[in-house]
Biopython code that builds the backbone (N, CA, C, O; Angstrom):
import numpy as np
from Bio.PDB.StructureBuilder import StructureBuilder

atoms = [
    (1, "MET", "N", (0.825, -1.191, 0.000)),
    (1, "MET", "CA", (0.000, 0.000, 0.000)),
    (1, "MET", "C", (0.871, 1.258, 0.000)),
    (1, "MET", "O", (0.593, 2.215, -0.723)),
    (2, "LEU", "N", (1.917, 1.246, 0.809)),
    (2, "LEU", "CA", (2.828, 2.390, 0.862)),
    (2, "LEU", "C", (3.498, 2.602, -0.498)),
    (2, "LEU", "O", (3.670, 3.735, -0.947)),
    (3, "LYS", "N", (3.871, 1.501, -1.142)),
    (3, "LYS", "CA", (4.509, 1.577, -2.451)),
    (3, "LYS", "C", (3.573, 2.234, -3.478)),
    (3, "LYS", "O", (4.014, 3.047, -4.291)),
    (4, "GLN", "N", (2.284, 1.880, -3.436)),
    (4, "GLN", "CA", (1.304, 2.472, -4.347)),
    (4, "GLN", "C", (1.128, 3.961, -4.078)),
    (4, "GLN", "O", (1.018, 4.755, -5.013)),
    (5, "LEU", "N", (1.102, 4.340, -2.807)),
    (5, "LEU", "CA", (0.955, 5.743, -2.438)),
    (5, "LEU", "C", (2.145, 6.555, -2.930)),
    (5, "LEU", "O", (1.972, 7.636, -3.494)),
    (6, "ILE", "N", (3.341, 6.043, -2.720)),
    (6, "ILE", "CA", (4.552, 6.736, -3.174)),
    (6, "ILE", "C", (4.536, 6.871, -4.695)),
    (6, "ILE", "O", (4.881, 7.921, -5.238)),
    (7, "SER", "N", (4.128, 5.792, -5.381)),
    (7, "SER", "CA", (4.058, 5.816, -6.840)),
    (7, "SER", "C", (3.069, 6.872, -7.331)),
    (7, "SER", "O", (3.343, 7.571, -8.307)),
    (8, "LYS", "N", (1.926, 6.992, -6.662)),
    (8, "LYS", "CA", (0.930, 7.993, -7.062)),
    (8, "LYS", "C", (1.415, 9.410, -6.784)),
    (8, "LYS", "O", (1.165, 10.319, -7.575)),
    (9, "LEU", "N", (2.107, 9.602, -5.665)),
    (9, "LEU", "CA", (2.582, 10.933, -5.306)),
    (9, "LEU", "C", (3.711, 11.405, -6.213)),
    (9, "LEU", "O", (3.725, 12.556, -6.649)),
    (10, "PHE", "N", (4.653, 10.513, -6.493)),
    (10, "PHE", "CA", (5.854, 10.910, -7.222)),
    (10, "PHE", "C", (5.879, 10.408, -8.658)),
    (10, "PHE", "O", (6.759, 10.781, -9.434)),
    (11, "GLY", "N", (4.922, 9.570, -9.010)),
    (11, "GLY", "CA", (4.836, 9.066, -10.378)),
    (11, "GLY", "C", (5.841, 7.983, -10.665)),
    (11, "GLY", "O", (7.019, 8.098, -10.328)),
    (12, "SER", "N", (5.375, 6.955, -11.275)),
    (12, "SER", "CA", (6.241, 5.878, -11.724)),
    (12, "SER", "C", (6.497, 6.098, -13.207)),
    (12, "SER", "O", (5.554, 6.123, -13.999)),
    (13, "LYS", "N", (7.725, 6.254, -13.584)),
    (13, "LYS", "CA", (8.067, 6.566, -14.967)),
    (13, "LYS", "C", (8.506, 5.327, -15.740)),
    (13, "LYS", "O", (9.145, 5.444, -16.785)),
    (14, "LYS", "N", (8.170, 4.141, -15.234)),
    (14, "LYS", "CA", (8.597, 2.922, -15.890)),
    (14, "LYS", "C", (7.985, 2.826, -17.281)),
    (14, "LYS", "O", (6.782, 3.014, -17.460)),
    (15, "SER", "N", (8.825, 2.533, -18.251)),
    (15, "SER", "CA", (8.340, 2.319, -19.608)),
    (15, "SER", "C", (9.310, 1.398, -20.332)),
    (15, "SER", "O", (10.481, 1.301, -19.966)),
    (16, "GLU", "N", (8.819, 0.733, -21.351)),
    (16, "GLU", "CA", (9.631, -0.155, -22.170)),
    (16, "GLU", "C", (9.251, 0.092, -23.622)),
    (16, "GLU", "O", (8.091, 0.373, -23.924)),
    (17, "THR", "N", (10.222, -0.010, -24.518)),
    (17, "THR", "CA", (9.953, 0.260, -25.929)),
    (17, "THR", "C", (10.306, -0.948, -26.792)),
    (17, "THR", "O", (11.005, -1.864, -26.359)),
    (18, "GLY", "N", (9.806, -0.923, -28.014)),
    (18, "GLY", "CA", (10.177, -1.927, -29.005)),
    (18, "GLY", "C", (9.593, -3.309, -28.811)),
    (18, "GLY", "O", (10.236, -4.297, -29.167)),
    (19, "LYS", "N", (8.403, -3.412, -28.262)),
    (19, "LYS", "CA", (7.759, -4.710, -28.046)),
    (19, "LYS", "C", (6.965, -5.103, -29.287)),
    (19, "LYS", "O", (6.575, -4.251, -30.086)),
    (20, "GLN", "N", (6.730, -6.412, -29.439)),
    (20, "GLN", "CA", (5.866, -6.904, -30.506)),
    (20, "GLN", "C", (4.910, -7.930, -29.936)),
    (20, "GLN", "O", (5.223, -8.616, -28.962)),
    (21, "GLY", "N", (3.731, -8.030, -30.555)),
    (21, "GLY", "CA", (2.748, -8.978, -30.066)),
    (21, "GLY", "C", (1.586, -9.127, -31.023)),
    (21, "GLY", "O", (1.627, -8.672, -32.167)),
    (22, "THR", "N", (0.533, -9.787, -30.514)),
    (22, "THR", "CA", (-0.674, -10.060, -31.288)),
    (22, "THR", "C", (-1.884, -9.540, -30.528)),
    (22, "THR", "O", (-1.996, -9.735, -29.318)),
    (23, "VAL", "N", (-2.784, -8.882, -31.239)),
    (23, "VAL", "CA", (-4.016, -8.386, -30.617)),
    (23, "VAL", "C", (-4.898, -9.592, -30.304)),
    (23, "VAL", "O", (-5.336, -10.297, -31.213)),
    (24, "LYS", "N", (-5.158, -9.827, -29.026)),
    (24, "LYS", "CA", (-5.999, -10.946, -28.595)),
    (24, "LYS", "C", (-7.468, -10.562, -28.557)),
    (24, "LYS", "O", (-8.342, -11.390, -28.815)),
    (25, "PHE", "N", (-7.736, -9.310, -28.235)),
    (25, "PHE", "CA", (-9.109, -8.824, -28.117)),
    (25, "PHE", "C", (-9.082, -7.323, -28.301)),
    (25, "PHE", "O", (-8.197, -6.649, -27.774)),
    (26, "PHE", "N", (-10.045, -6.788, -29.047)),
    (26, "PHE", "CA", (-10.208, -5.340, -29.106)),
    (26, "PHE", "C", (-11.661, -5.025, -29.393)),
    (26, "PHE", "O", (-12.223, -5.503, -30.379)),
    (27, "ASN", "N", (-12.274, -4.218, -28.532)),
    (27, "ASN", "CA", (-13.670, -3.811, -28.670)),
    (27, "ASN", "C", (-13.692, -2.364, -29.153)),
    (27, "ASN", "O", (-13.422, -1.441, -28.385)),
    (28, "ASN", "N", (-14.014, -2.175, -30.425)),
    (28, "ASN", "CA", (-14.026, -0.823, -31.002)),
    (28, "ASN", "C", (-15.026, 0.098, -30.325)),
    (28, "ASN", "O", (-14.734, 1.274, -30.108)),
    (29, "SER", "N", (-16.196, -0.416, -29.990)),
    (29, "SER", "CA", (-17.222, 0.454, -29.409)),
    (29, "SER", "C", (-16.853, 0.915, -28.002)),
    (29, "SER", "O", (-17.224, 2.016, -27.596)),
    (30, "LYS", "N", (-16.130, 0.087, -27.259)),
    (30, "LYS", "CA", (-15.709, 0.481, -25.907)),
    (30, "LYS", "C", (-14.310, 1.087, -25.891)),
    (30, "LYS", "O", (-13.934, 1.751, -24.925)),
    (31, "GLY", "N", (-13.531, 0.863, -26.959)),
    (31, "GLY", "CA", (-12.234, 1.503, -27.095)),
    (31, "GLY", "C", (-11.100, 0.900, -26.292)),
    (31, "GLY", "O", (-10.171, 1.610, -25.907)),
    (32, "PHE", "N", (-11.159, -0.410, -26.029)),
    (32, "PHE", "CA", (-10.053, -1.036, -25.315)),
    (32, "PHE", "C", (-9.890, -2.487, -25.742)),
    (32, "PHE", "O", (-10.764, -3.064, -26.388)),
    (33, "GLY", "N", (-8.753, -3.062, -25.367)),
    (33, "GLY", "CA", (-8.493, -4.466, -25.668)),
    (33, "GLY", "C", (-7.221, -4.925, -24.992)),
    (33, "GLY", "O", (-6.724, -4.289, -24.062)),
    (34, "PHE", "N", (-6.690, -6.066, -25.484)),
    (34, "PHE", "CA", (-5.491, -6.652, -24.900)),
    (34, "PHE", "C", (-4.568, -7.157, -26.000)),
    (34, "PHE", "O", (-5.012, -7.675, -27.025)),
    (35, "ILE", "N", (-3.267, -6.990, -25.756)),
    (35, "ILE", "CA", (-2.238, -7.453, -26.680)),
    (35, "ILE", "C", (-1.385, -8.480, -25.950)),
    (35, "ILE", "O", (-0.922, -8.230, -24.838)),
    (36, "ALA", "N", (-1.174, -9.649, -26.585)),
    (36, "ALA", "CA", (-0.292, -10.682, -26.035)),
    (36, "ALA", "C", (1.115, -10.419, -26.556)),
    (36, "ALA", "O", (1.340, -10.374, -27.765)),
    (37, "GLU", "N", (2.054, -10.247, -25.639)),
    (37, "GLU", "CA", (3.443, -9.977, -26.006)),
    (37, "GLU", "C", (4.086, -11.243, -26.563)),
    (37, "GLU", "O", (3.884, -12.327, -26.017)),
    (38, "ASN", "N", (4.862, -11.121, -27.648)),
    (38, "ASN", "CA", (5.479, -12.283, -28.294)),
    (38, "ASN", "C", (6.474, -13.015, -27.402)),
    (38, "ASN", "O", (6.459, -14.245, -27.352)),
    (39, "ASP", "N", (7.331, -12.294, -26.703)),
    (39, "ASP", "CA", (8.435, -12.910, -25.965)),
    (39, "ASP", "C", (8.052, -13.445, -24.594)),
    (39, "ASP", "O", (8.855, -14.122, -23.953)),
    (40, "THR", "N", (6.851, -13.157, -24.137)),
    (40, "THR", "CA", (6.425, -13.591, -22.805)),
    (40, "THR", "C", (4.987, -14.089, -22.881)),
    (40, "THR", "O", (4.372, -14.064, -23.947)),
    (41, "ASP", "N", (4.464, -14.532, -21.768)),
    (41, "ASP", "CA", (3.054, -14.931, -21.697)),
    (41, "ASP", "C", (2.186, -13.775, -21.228)),
    (41, "ASP", "O", (1.005, -13.970, -20.941)),
    (42, "LYS", "N", (2.747, -12.581, -21.147)),
    (42, "LYS", "CA", (2.019, -11.432, -20.605)),
    (42, "LYS", "C", (1.051, -10.846, -21.624)),
    (42, "LYS", "O", (1.326, -10.805, -22.823)),
    (43, "GLU", "N", (-0.094, -10.392, -21.108)),
    (43, "GLU", "CA", (-1.049, -9.643, -21.920)),
    (43, "GLU", "C", (-1.124, -8.231, -21.361)),
    (43, "GLU", "O", (-1.148, -8.036, -20.146)),
    (44, "HIS", "N", (-1.162, -7.246, -22.257)),
    (44, "HIS", "CA", (-1.152, -5.846, -21.849)),
    (44, "HIS", "C", (-2.421, -5.144, -22.314)),
    (44, "HIS", "O", (-2.891, -5.349, -23.433)),
    (45, "PHE", "N", (-2.959, -4.317, -21.439)),
    (45, "PHE", "CA", (-4.138, -3.508, -21.737)),
    (45, "PHE", "C", (-3.774, -2.456, -22.774)),
    (45, "PHE", "O", (-2.691, -1.873, -22.724)),
    (46, "VAL", "N", (-4.680, -2.216, -23.710)),
    (46, "VAL", "CA", (-4.498, -1.137, -24.685)),
    (46, "VAL", "C", (-5.800, -0.346, -24.772)),
    (46, "VAL", "O", (-6.887, -0.917, -24.855)),
    (47, "HIS", "N", (-5.670, 0.973, -24.752)),
    (47, "HIS", "CA", (-6.821, 1.870, -24.891)),
    (47, "HIS", "C", (-6.724, 2.538, -26.256)),
    (47, "HIS", "O", (-5.630, 2.707, -26.797)),
    (48, "VAL", "N", (-7.852, 2.909, -26.800)),
    (48, "VAL", "CA", (-7.901, 3.526, -28.126)),
    (48, "VAL", "C", (-6.984, 4.751, -28.225)),
    (48, "VAL", "O", (-6.488, 5.057, -29.309)),
    (49, "THR", "N", (-6.755, 5.442, -27.130)),
    (49, "THR", "CA", (-5.877, 6.621, -27.147)),
    (49, "THR", "C", (-4.412, 6.242, -27.351)),
    (49, "THR", "O", (-3.593, 7.106, -27.664)),
    (50, "GLY", "N", (-4.068, 4.958, -27.177)),
    (50, "GLY", "CA", (-2.693, 4.499, -27.370)),
    (50, "GLY", "C", (-2.426, 3.949, -28.761)),
    (50, "GLY", "O", (-1.343, 3.429, -29.028)),
    (51, "LEU", "N", (-3.420, 4.062, -29.657)),
    (51, "LEU", "CA", (-3.279, 3.509, -31.007)),
    (51, "LEU", "C", (-2.744, 4.536, -31.995)),
    (51, "LEU", "O", (-3.140, 5.702, -31.977)),
    (52, "VAL", "N", (-1.839, 4.084, -32.856)),
    (52, "VAL", "CA", (-1.394, 4.876, -34.002)),
    (52, "VAL", "C", (-2.198, 4.436, -35.227)),
    (52, "VAL", "O", (-2.635, 5.265, -36.024)),
    (53, "ASP", "N", (-2.387, 3.118, -35.365)),
    (53, "ASP", "CA", (-3.174, 2.530, -36.452)),
    (53, "ASP", "C", (-4.410, 1.850, -35.867)),
    (53, "ASP", "O", (-4.427, 1.485, -34.692)),
    (54, "LYS", "N", (-5.446, 1.682, -36.697)),
    (54, "LYS", "CA", (-6.599, 0.893, -36.266)),
    (54, "LYS", "C", (-6.158, -0.562, -36.152)),
    (54, "LYS", "O", (-5.359, -1.042, -36.956)),
    (55, "ILE", "N", (-6.686, -1.263, -35.139)),
    (55, "ILE", "CA", (-6.324, -2.664, -34.937)),
    (55, "ILE", "C", (-7.579, -3.516, -34.780)),
    (55, "ILE", "O", (-8.668, -3.017, -34.497)),
    (56, "ARG", "N", (-7.385, -4.818, -34.976)),
    (56, "ARG", "CA", (-8.450, -5.782, -34.711)),
    (56, "ARG", "C", (-7.797, -7.090, -34.279)),
    (56, "ARG", "O", (-6.587, -7.273, -34.411)),
    (57, "GLU", "N", (-8.621, -7.988, -33.764)),
    (57, "GLU", "CA", (-8.122, -9.265, -33.265)),
    (57, "GLU", "C", (-7.292, -9.971, -34.328)),
    (57, "GLU", "O", (-7.666, -10.021, -35.500)),
    (58, "GLY", "N", (-6.156, -10.517, -33.897)),
    (58, "GLY", "CA", (-5.279, -11.251, -34.792)),
    (58, "GLY", "C", (-4.192, -10.424, -35.439)),
    (58, "GLY", "O", (-3.239, -10.988, -35.976)),
    (59, "ASN", "N", (-4.300, -9.089, -35.407)),
    (59, "ASN", "CA", (-3.259, -8.238, -35.992)),
    (59, "ASN", "C", (-1.945, -8.398, -35.243)),
    (59, "ASN", "O", (-1.922, -8.501, -34.017)),
    (60, "LYS", "N", (-0.849, -8.418, -36.001)),
    (60, "LYS", "CA", (0.493, -8.356, -35.421)),
    (60, "LYS", "C", (0.807, -6.879, -35.233)),
    (60, "LYS", "O", (0.585, -6.076, -36.140)),
    (61, "VAL", "N", (1.322, -6.513, -34.061)),
    (61, "VAL", "CA", (1.564, -5.108, -33.750)),
    (61, "VAL", "C", (2.910, -4.904, -33.072)),
    (61, "VAL", "O", (3.467, -5.822, -32.470)),
    (62, "SER", "N", (3.415, -3.691, -33.180)),
    (62, "SER", "CA", (4.552, -3.245, -32.371)),
    (62, "SER", "C", (3.991, -2.209, -31.406)),
    (62, "SER", "O", (3.027, -1.511, -31.719)),
    (63, "PHE", "N", (4.606, -2.118, -30.227)),
    (63, "PHE", "CA", (4.085, -1.201, -29.216)),
    (63, "PHE", "C", (5.143, -0.913, -28.165)),
    (63, "PHE", "O", (6.155, -1.607, -28.064)),
    (64, "ASP", "N", (4.888, 0.115, -27.395)),
    (64, "ASP", "CA", (5.697, 0.460, -26.234)),
    (64, "ASP", "C", (4.830, 0.237, -25.008)),
    (64, "ASP", "O", (3.603, 0.212, -25.103)),
    (65, "LEU", "N", (5.465, 0.076, -23.864)),
    (65, "LEU", "CA", (4.735, -0.063, -22.609)),
    (65, "LEU", "C", (4.979, 1.162, -21.756)),
    (65, "LEU", "O", (6.101, 1.664, -21.673)),
    (66, "GLN", "N", (3.928, 1.638, -21.124)),
    (66, "GLN", "CA", (4.011, 2.819, -20.264)),
    (66, "GLN", "C", (3.229, 2.540, -18.986)),
    (66, "GLN", "O", (2.139, 1.969, -19.025)),
    (67, "ALA", "N", (3.793, 2.947, -17.864)),
    (67, "ALA", "CA", (3.130, 2.732, -16.577)),
    (67, "ALA", "C", (1.855, 3.551, -16.488)),
    (67, "ALA", "O", (1.846, 4.750, -16.767)),
    (68, "GLY", "N", (0.779, 2.883, -16.094)),
    (68, "GLY", "CA", (-0.503, 3.541, -15.863)),
    (68, "GLY", "C", (-0.922, 3.331, -14.424)),
    (68, "GLY", "O", (-0.152, 2.800, -13.623)),
    (69, "ASP", "N", (-2.128, 3.738, -14.088)),
    (69, "ASP", "CA", (-2.627, 3.595, -12.719)),
    (69, "ASP", "C", (-2.724, 2.142, -12.276)),
    (69, "ASP", "O", (-2.560, 1.842, -11.093)),
    (70, "LYS", "N", (-2.988, 1.238, -13.216)),
    (70, "LYS", "CA", (-3.203, -0.168, -12.861)),
    (70, "LYS", "C", (-2.160, -1.096, -13.467)),
    (70, "LYS", "O", (-2.422, -2.288, -13.631)),
    (71, "GLY", "N", (-0.992, -0.578, -13.800)),
    (71, "GLY", "CA", (0.058, -1.411, -14.389)),
    (71, "GLY", "C", (0.503, -0.871, -15.732)),
    (71, "GLY", "O", (0.204, 0.267, -16.094)),
    (72, "LEU", "N", (1.224, -1.709, -16.465)),
    (72, "LEU", "CA", (1.754, -1.296, -17.760)),
    (72, "LEU", "C", (0.675, -1.354, -18.838)),
    (72, "LEU", "O", (-0.083, -2.321, -18.923)),
    (73, "ASN", "N", (0.615, -0.312, -19.655)),
    (73, "ASN", "CA", (-0.340, -0.216, -20.760)),
    (73, "ASN", "C", (0.415, -0.134, -22.081)),
    (73, "ASN", "O", (1.487, 0.467, -22.157)),
    (74, "ALA", "N", (-0.149, -0.740, -23.114)),
    (74, "ALA", "CA", (0.429, -0.637, -24.454)),
    (74, "ALA", "C", (0.085, 0.731, -25.043)),
    (74, "ALA", "O", (-1.071, 1.154, -25.028)),
    (75, "VAL", "N", (1.103, 1.410, -25.560)),
    (75, "VAL", "CA", (0.923, 2.710, -26.203)),
    (75, "VAL", "C", (1.710, 2.711, -27.512)),
    (75, "VAL", "O", (2.514, 1.812, -27.756)),
    (76, "ASN", "N", (1.480, 3.707, -28.343)),
    (76, "ASN", "CA", (2.186, 3.819, -29.621)),
    (76, "ASN", "C", (2.025, 2.527, -30.438)),
    (76, "ASN", "O", (2.978, 2.043, -31.050)),
    (77, "VAL", "N", (0.807, 1.985, -30.435)),
    (77, "VAL", "CA", (0.523, 0.693, -31.063)),
    (77, "VAL", "C", (0.375, 0.869, -32.573)),
    (77, "VAL", "O", (-0.447, 1.652, -33.050)),
    (78, "LYS", "N", (1.207, 0.109, -33.321)),
    (78, "LYS", "CA", (1.206, 0.173, -34.784)),
    (78, "LYS", "C", (1.075, -1.232, -35.354)),
    (78, "LYS", "O", (1.699, -2.170, -34.857)),
    (79, "ARG", "N", (0.259, -1.376, -36.403)),
    (79, "ARG", "CA", (0.157, -2.662, -37.095)),
    (79, "ARG", "C", (1.462, -2.957, -37.811)),
    (79, "ARG", "O", (2.085, -2.062, -38.383)),
    (80, "ILE", "N", (1.871, -4.218, -37.776)),
    (80, "ILE", "CA", (3.022, -4.667, -38.559)),
    (80, "ILE", "C", (2.467, -5.214, -39.866)),
    (80, "ILE", "O", (1.660, -6.143, -39.871)),
    (81, "LYS", "N", (2.905, -4.635, -40.961)),
    (81, "LYS", "CA", (2.339, -5.007, -42.274)),
    (81, "LYS", "C", (3.158, -6.065, -42.961)),
    (81, "LYS", "O", (2.819, -6.485, -44.068)),
]
sb = StructureBuilder()
sb.init_structure("model")
sb.init_model(0)
sb.init_chain("A")
sb.init_seg("    ")
for serial, (resi, resn, name, xyz) in enumerate(atoms, 1):
    if name == "N":
        sb.init_residue(resn, " ", resi, " ")
    sb.init_atom(name, np.array(xyz, "f"), 0.0, 1.0, " ", f" {name:<3s}", serial, name[0])
structure = sb.get_structure()
């Protein structure tokens, strides 16, 4: 709890770049989904505001990770053509 409070007060600047993965789920009407990272078993939340290109389930994408209120979020999401 103390760690979360400190993170909220001072901000956690954790981020990672150059990730690749596959869109597992994306709901256009609600504006969110999940991306499965290629190198791990992790799935990352993605919000429509983090998209560079339109995406749909099954798309291969590149993305960066940025710390959000509830963990790492995919941002700068681009389809790999």
